[in-house]
C-alpha positions as CSV (number, residue, x, y, z in Angstrom):
1,M,-79.1,-58.8,7.3
2,S,-81.5,-55.9,7.4
3,E,-81.0,-53.1,4.9
4,N,-80.9,-49.3,5.0
5,R,-81.0,-48.7,8.7
6,R,-80.6,-45.1,9.7
7,V,-77.3,-44.1,11.2
8,V,-76.7,-41.2,13.6
9,V,-73.8,-39.7,15.5
10,T,-73.9,-39.9,19.3
11,G,-70.3,-39.0,20.3
12,L,-67.5,-36.8,19.1
13,G,-63.8,-36.6,20.1
14,A,-60.9,-34.6,18.7
15,V,-57.2,-33.8,19.3
16,T,-56.2,-31.2,16.8
17,P,-53.9,-28.2,16.2
18,L,-56.7,-26.0,17.4
19,G,-57.2,-27.8,20.7
20,N,-57.2,-31.2,22.5
21,T,-61.0,-31.6,22.7
22,V,-63.9,-31.2,20.4
23,R,-65.0,-28.0,22.1
24,E,-61.6,-26.4,21.9
25,T,-61.3,-27.4,18.2
26,W,-64.8,-26.1,17.3
27,E,-64.4,-22.8,19.2
28,G,-61.1,-22.3,17.3
29,M,-62.7,-23.0,14.0
30,K,-65.6,-20.5,14.6
31,A,-63.1,-17.9,15.8
32,G,-60.9,-18.4,12.7
33,K,-57.9,-19.5,14.8
34,N,-54.7,-20.4,12.9
35,G,-53.2,-23.6,14.3
36,I,-50.1,-23.4,12.1
37,G,-46.7,-22.4,13.5
38,P,-43.0,-23.3,13.4
39,I,-42.1,-27.0,13.5
40,T,-41.0,-27.9,17.1
41,Q,-40.9,-31.7,16.9
42,F,-37.5,-31.6,15.1
43,D,-35.1,-29.0,13.9
44,P,-36.2,-28.0,10.4
45,A,-33.0,-26.2,9.5
46,G,-32.1,-27.1,6.0
47,Y,-35.7,-28.0,5.0
48,K,-37.6,-25.8,2.6
49,A,-40.8,-26.1,4.7
50,A,-40.5,-25.1,8.3
51,L,-44.2,-24.7,9.3
52,A,-46.7,-27.3,10.5
53,A,-50.0,-27.6,12.3
54,E,-48.9,-29.5,15.4
55,V,-50.9,-30.7,18.3
56,R,-49.7,-28.8,21.3
57,G,-49.8,-29.7,25.0
58,F,-50.9,-33.3,24.4
59,D,-50.1,-35.7,27.3
60,P,-50.5,-39.3,26.3
61,H,-50.2,-40.3,30.0
62,R,-53.8,-38.9,30.5
63,Y,-55.0,-41.8,28.4
64,L,-52.4,-44.6,28.6
65,E,-50.4,-46.2,31.3
66,P,-46.6,-45.4,31.2
67,N,-45.7,-48.8,29.7
68,E,-48.4,-48.3,27.0
69,V,-47.0,-44.9,26.1
70,L,-43.6,-46.5,25.5
71,R,-45.0,-49.1,23.1
72,T,-47.4,-47.0,21.0
73,D,-46.7,-44.6,18.2
74,R,-47.9,-41.0,18.5
75,Y,-50.6,-41.5,15.9
76,A,-52.1,-44.3,17.9
77,Q,-51.9,-42.3,21.1
78,L,-53.8,-39.4,19.5
79,A,-56.4,-41.9,18.2
80,V,-56.9,-43.5,21.6
81,A,-57.5,-40.0,23.1
82,A,-60.0,-38.9,20.5
83,A,-61.8,-42.3,20.7
84,Q,-62.0,-42.1,24.5
85,E,-63.6,-38.6,24.4
86,A,-66.2,-39.8,21.8
87,A,-67.0,-43.1,23.6
88,E,-67.4,-41.4,27.0
89,E,-69.6,-38.6,25.6
90,S,-71.7,-41.2,23.7
91,G,-72.1,-43.5,26.7
92,I,-72.0,-46.4,24.3
93,Q,-70.0,-48.7,26.6
94,G,-72.2,-51.4,28.0
95,K,-75.2,-50.3,25.9
96,V,-74.4,-52.6,22.9
97,A,-73.3,-56.2,22.9
98,P,-69.5,-56.3,22.3
99,E,-69.8,-58.4,19.2
100,R,-72.1,-55.7,17.7
101,L,-69.6,-52.9,18.5
102,A,-67.1,-52.3,15.7
103,V,-64.1,-50.0,15.0
104,L,-63.2,-48.5,11.6
105,F,-60.3,-46.0,12.1
106,G,-58.2,-44.5,9.3
107,S,-54.6,-43.4,9.0
108,G,-52.8,-42.5,5.8
109,I,-49.4,-43.4,7.0
110,G,-49.5,-45.0,10.4
111,G,-46.5,-45.1,12.7
112,I,-43.9,-43.3,10.5
113,G,-42.3,-41.7,13.6
114,T,-41.6,-45.2,15.0
115,F,-40.3,-46.3,11.6
116,E,-37.8,-43.4,11.5
117,R,-36.5,-44.0,15.0
118,E,-36.1,-47.7,14.7
119,Y,-34.5,-47.6,11.2
120,K,-32.0,-45.1,12.6
121,K,-31.1,-47.6,15.3
122,L,-30.7,-50.3,12.7
123,L,-28.2,-48.2,10.7
124,E,-26.3,-46.8,13.7
125,K,-26.4,-49.6,16.2
126,G,-27.2,-52.8,14.3
127,P,-30.2,-55.1,14.1
128,R,-30.1,-56.3,17.8
129,R,-31.1,-52.8,18.9
130,V,-34.3,-52.6,16.9
131,S,-37.3,-52.7,19.3
132,P,-39.3,-56.0,19.4
133,L,-42.3,-53.7,19.3
134,F,-41.2,-52.0,16.1
135,V,-43.8,-53.7,13.9
136,P,-46.9,-53.4,16.1
137,M,-46.1,-49.7,16.8
138,M,-45.6,-49.0,13.1
139,I,-48.5,-50.7,11.4
140,A,-51.5,-48.6,10.3
141,N,-54.2,-50.9,11.8
142,M,-52.9,-50.5,15.3
143,A,-55.0,-47.5,16.2
144,A,-58.1,-49.5,15.4
145,G,-56.7,-52.5,17.3
146,L,-56.0,-50.4,20.4
147,I,-59.4,-48.7,20.4
148,A,-61.1,-52.1,20.1
149,I,-59.1,-53.5,23.0
150,R,-59.9,-50.5,25.2
151,H,-63.6,-50.5,24.5
152,N,-64.2,-54.2,24.1
153,C,-65.2,-53.9,20.4
154,Q,-65.5,-57.5,19.3
155,G,-67.2,-56.8,15.9
156,P,-65.1,-55.9,12.8
157,A,-62.0,-53.8,13.7
158,M,-60.0,-52.5,10.8
159,P,-58.4,-49.4,9.3
160,A,-59.2,-47.4,6.2
161,V,-55.9,-46.5,4.4
162,T,-56.7,-44.2,1.5
163,A,-54.2,-41.4,2.0
164,C,-56.0,-38.1,2.6
165,A,-59.4,-39.7,2.3
166,S,-58.8,-42.3,5.1
167,G,-60.9,-40.6,7.7
168,S,-63.8,-40.1,5.4
169,N,-63.7,-43.6,4.0
170,A,-63.5,-45.0,7.6
171,I,-66.7,-43.1,8.5
172,G,-68.4,-44.1,5.2
173,E,-67.6,-47.8,5.6
174,A,-68.8,-47.6,9.3
175,L,-72.1,-46.2,8.0
176,R,-72.4,-49.2,5.7
177,L,-71.6,-51.7,8.5
178,I,-74.5,-50.3,10.5
179,R,-76.9,-49.6,7.6
180,H,-76.7,-53.2,6.4
181,G,-76.9,-54.8,9.9
182,Y,-73.3,-55.9,10.6
183,A,-73.0,-53.7,13.7
184,D,-75.2,-51.6,15.9
185,A,-72.5,-49.0,16.7
186,V,-69.0,-48.2,15.4
187,I,-66.2,-46.1,16.8
188,T,-64.7,-44.4,13.7
189,G,-62.5,-41.6,12.5
190,G,-58.9,-41.1,11.7
191,A,-55.4,-40.2,13.1
192,E,-52.1,-39.0,11.8
193,A,-48.7,-38.0,13.3
194,A,-46.4,-37.4,10.4
195,V,-44.6,-34.1,11.4
196,N,-41.2,-35.7,11.1
197,P,-38.1,-35.3,8.9
198,S,-38.9,-38.0,6.3
199,S,-42.5,-36.9,5.7
200,I,-41.5,-33.2,5.4
201,A,-38.6,-34.0,3.0
202,G,-40.8,-36.3,0.9
203,F,-43.7,-33.9,0.6
204,V,-41.6,-30.8,0.0
205,N,-39.5,-32.6,-2.7
206,M,-42.6,-33.5,-4.6
207,Q,-43.6,-29.8,-4.4
208,A,-46.7,-30.4,-2.4
209,L,-45.9,-28.3,0.7
210,S,-46.1,-24.6,1.2
211,T,-42.7,-23.1,1.8
212,A,-44.0,-19.9,3.3
213,S,-42.3,-18.6,6.4
214,E,-45.3,-16.9,7.9
215,P,-48.3,-18.9,9.3
216,D,-50.9,-16.6,7.9
217,S,-49.4,-16.9,4.4
218,A,-49.0,-20.7,4.4
219,S,-52.3,-22.6,4.1
220,L,-54.3,-20.6,1.6
221,P,-57.1,-22.7,0.1
222,F,-58.8,-21.1,-3.0
223,D,-56.4,-18.0,-2.8
224,K,-54.4,-17.0,-5.8
225,R,-51.3,-17.0,-3.7
226,R,-51.6,-20.7,-2.7
227,S,-48.5,-22.8,-3.3
228,G,-49.1,-26.1,-1.4
229,F,-50.5,-27.5,1.8
230,V,-49.2,-27.3,5.4
231,I,-48.9,-30.7,7.1
232,G,-51.0,-31.2,10.2
233,E,-51.4,-33.9,12.8
234,G,-54.1,-35.1,15.2
235,A,-57.1,-37.4,15.5
236,A,-60.8,-37.2,15.4
237,A,-63.4,-39.8,16.4
238,L,-67.1,-40.3,16.0
239,V,-69.5,-42.8,17.5
240,L,-72.0,-43.9,14.8
241,E,-75.1,-45.8,16.0
242,E,-78.2,-47.2,14.6
243,Y,-81.0,-44.6,15.0
244,S,-83.6,-46.6,16.9
245,H,-81.0,-48.0,19.2
246,A,-79.7,-44.5,20.0
247,K,-83.3,-43.2,20.5
248,A,-84.2,-46.1,22.8
249,R,-81.4,-45.4,25.2
250,G,-81.9,-41.6,25.1
251,A,-78.5,-40.8,23.6
252,R,-77.7,-37.3,22.4
253,I,-77.8,-37.2,18.6
254,Y,-75.6,-34.7,16.7
255,G,-77.0,-35.6,13.3
256,E,-77.5,-38.3,10.8
257,V,-74.9,-39.7,8.4
258,C,-77.3,-39.8,5.4
259,G,-75.0,-40.3,2.4
260,Y,-71.7,-41.6,1.3
261,G,-69.9,-41.6,-2.0
262,S,-66.6,-43.5,-2.7
263,T,-64.9,-43.5,-6.1
264,C,-61.4,-43.7,-7.7
265,D,-60.1,-41.5,-10.5
266,A,-58.0,-44.4,-11.8
267,Y,-55.9,-41.8,-13.4
268,H,-52.6,-40.9,-11.5
269,I,-50.9,-41.7,-8.2
270,T,-50.9,-38.1,-6.9
271,A,-52.7,-35.7,-9.4
272,P,-56.5,-35.5,-9.4
273,H,-58.3,-36.1,-12.7
274,P,-58.3,-32.7,-14.5
275,E,-62.0,-33.0,-15.4
276,A,-62.9,-33.9,-11.8
277,Q,-64.9,-36.9,-12.8
278,G,-64.2,-39.1,-9.8
279,A,-64.6,-36.4,-7.2
280,A,-67.9,-35.2,-8.8
281,R,-69.2,-38.8,-8.9
282,A,-68.4,-39.3,-5.2
283,M,-70.3,-36.1,-4.4
284,S,-73.2,-37.1,-6.6
285,Q,-73.5,-40.5,-4.8
286,A,-73.5,-38.8,-1.4
287,L,-76.1,-36.3,-2.6
288,E,-78.4,-39.0,-4.0
289,E,-78.2,-41.1,-0.8
290,G,-78.7,-38.0,1.3
291,G,-82.0,-37.2,-0.5
292,Y,-80.7,-33.9,-2.0
293,T,-83.2,-31.6,-3.6
294,E,-82.8,-28.1,-5.0
295,K,-84.7,-26.8,-1.9
296,D,-81.7,-27.9,0.3
297,I,-79.5,-25.2,1.8
298,V,-76.0,-26.7,1.4
299,Y,-72.8,-26.3,3.3
300,I,-69.7,-28.0,1.9
301,N,-66.5,-28.6,4.0
302,A,-64.1,-28.7,1.0
303,H,-61.0,-30.9,0.8
304,G,-59.5,-27.5,0.1
305,T,-55.8,-28.2,0.5
306,G,-54.3,-25.0,-0.9
307,T,-52.4,-26.8,-3.7
308,P,-52.8,-25.1,-7.1
309,M,-54.4,-28.1,-8.8
310,N,-56.7,-29.4,-6.1
311,D,-58.6,-26.3,-5.5
312,V,-59.4,-25.7,-9.1
313,V,-60.4,-29.4,-9.7
314,E,-62.6,-29.5,-6.5
315,T,-64.4,-26.3,-7.6
316,A,-65.2,-28.0,-10.9
317,A,-66.3,-31.1,-9.1
318,I,-68.8,-29.1,-6.9
319,K,-70.2,-27.5,-10.0
320,K,-70.6,-30.9,-11.8
321,A,-72.2,-32.6,-8.8
322,L,-74.7,-29.8,-7.9
323,G,-75.0,-28.0,-11.2
324,E,-73.7,-24.5,-11.8
325,E,-76.5,-22.5,-10.3
326,A,-76.9,-24.7,-7.1
327,A,-73.1,-24.7,-6.7
328,R,-73.1,-20.9,-6.6
329,R,-75.8,-21.0,-3.9
330,A,-73.8,-23.4,-1.7
331,Q,-71.6,-22.1,1.1
332,V,-68.2,-23.7,1.0
333,S,-65.2,-23.5,3.3
334,S,-61.9,-25.2,4.0
335,T,-61.0,-25.6,7.6
336,K,-57.5,-26.8,6.5
337,S,-56.8,-23.1,6.4
338,M,-56.8,-23.4,10.2
339,T,-55.8,-27.0,11.0
340,G,-53.4,-27.6,8.1
341,H,-53.8,-30.9,6.3
342,M,-54.2,-33.6,8.9
343,L,-53.9,-36.3,6.2
344,G,-55.6,-39.5,7.4
345,A,-57.4,-37.6,10.2
346,A,-58.6,-34.7,8.0
347,G,-61.9,-36.2,6.9
348,A,-62.9,-37.1,10.4
349,V,-62.2,-33.6,11.8
350,E,-64.1,-32.1,8.9
351,A,-67.0,-34.4,9.5
352,I,-67.2,-33.1,13.0
353,A,-67.1,-29.5,11.6
354,C,-70.1,-30.4,9.4
355,L,-72.1,-31.9,12.2
356,L,-71.5,-28.9,14.5
357,A,-72.2,-26.4,11.7
358,L,-75.6,-28.1,11.1
359,E,-76.4,-28.2,14.8
360,G,-75.3,-24.7,15.7
361,G,-76.0,-22.8,12.5
362,I,-72.5,-21.4,12.3
363,L,-70.3,-22.1,9.3
364,P,-66.5,-22.0,9.9
365,P,-64.5,-19.8,7.5
366,T,-61.6,-20.1,5.1
367,I,-59.1,-17.9,6.9
368,N,-56.5,-15.8,5.1
369,L,-58.5,-15.9,1.8
370,L,-57.5,-12.4,0.6
371,E,-56.9,-12.8,-3.1
372,P,-59.6,-15.0,-4.6
373,D,-58.5,-17.1,-7.6
374,E,-60.7,-16.5,-10.7
375,A,-60.8,-20.2,-11.3
376,C,-62.1,-20.8,-7.8
377,D,-65.3,-18.7,-8.0
378,L,-67.7,-20.2,-5.4
379,C,-68.7,-18.8,-2.0
380,Y,-65.8,-19.8,0.2
381,L,-66.7,-17.9,3.4
382,P,-63.5,-15.9,3.5
383,N,-62.0,-15.0,6.9
384,T,-65.1,-14.9,9.2
385,A,-67.6,-17.5,10.3
386,V,-71.1,-17.0,9.0
387,R,-74.5,-17.7,10.7
388,A,-76.7,-19.8,8.4
389,E,-79.2,-22.5,8.9
390,V,-78.3,-25.3,6.5
391,T,-80.2,-28.5,5.8
392,L,-77.5,-30.6,4.3
393,A,-73.7,-30.6,4.9
394,L,-71.1,-32.4,2.7
395,S,-67.5,-33.2,3.5
396,N,-65.1,-33.9,0.7
397,S,-61.9,-35.8,0.9
398,L,-59.6,-36.5,-2.0
399,G,-56.5,-38.7,-1.6
400,F,-53.3,-39.7,-3.4
401,G,-54.0,-42.8,-5.5
402,G,-57.1,-41.1,-6.9
403,H,-59.3,-41.9,-3.8
404,N,-62.4,-39.7,-3.5
405,A,-64.9,-39.8,-0.6
406,C,-67.8,-37.6,0.2
407,L,-70.0,-37.8,3.3
408,A,-73.5,-36.2,3.7
409,F,-75.0,-35.1,7.0
410,R,-78.5,-33.9,8.1
411,K,-80.1,-32.9,11.3
412,V,-82.4,-35.6,12.8
413,V,-86.0,-34.6,12.6
């Protein structure tokens, strides 16, 4: 297999709390739109957390036949929609041999909505009433499987399941598939649909969720008032392609995936390492692969969950990876202030934000950042998008289990 082939992005797709297309999502980010609101998918009475960043107005019948809708979980429906937008925009179909077209699509939880419904049937009506499609609807690889079936991807097709780092790990491993010659193009990204009673109850009981009642006081990355994340849902997809293949067919190129770092804290199942060792090492790996120099103008889409510990540790990680002086020059924002935390889809949505920020010279803000935390003392682009020509964009994702992933992007020149 050939080594170190360049990898570019030729298609984007998204279904998010800010809109059901990439364009709607990006316009929302630039405008500082808040996608958080009261939970509508179930009655949250009695729950300490009553807000979420839900996808609104999504019709799975636009992408799936009626019988397919009945046998797919919401997370997989969102994945199929995002992948269709990305694949159509890329025009990859028929331009690469099926056995050279792969899928790597992440989900932190998979079909938890299906699990809830079918388990309730088991308890209330007995085992004969459980759907025969329970297992294929629930499992976390099914988004990848469905995308492969729809787009005839006969190369590797698998999920990345690394909690909140799933989307970023999927993109990073897709990069390696192409870089080292195992595929010519990969449909990659992440999807999640976990706005349901058991997820909310579990996250709130571990004190991870914000219990704020007002949307503008809920997801507060790097703000002194932050008290937890707001759960979000959605999907995002990217078509990654070998550079010369994309050039030869005249594909639109959004940018290059130039670096990837993947590490584990090996420390705790939910808490990040207090000295930010693993996160900093993932960033350093991505920076090294991406050819970083001190001349680079850097934008970082932070993991930025709005939990008290994450934001301090991530600030420390950025300083360790870049050095104190360069870290203070970098421009950082958390789009989770607008989308909530989309869990396994977060890294993919944030990768898209990095690519579009590089392309358009507009950096999305961290909204509702009104009381900066002294321990979070970098430039977090509070409240308003900023015009800036950056040369290198990084996307950080840190997940339960100690998983750390960092992606680096550049313009193609």
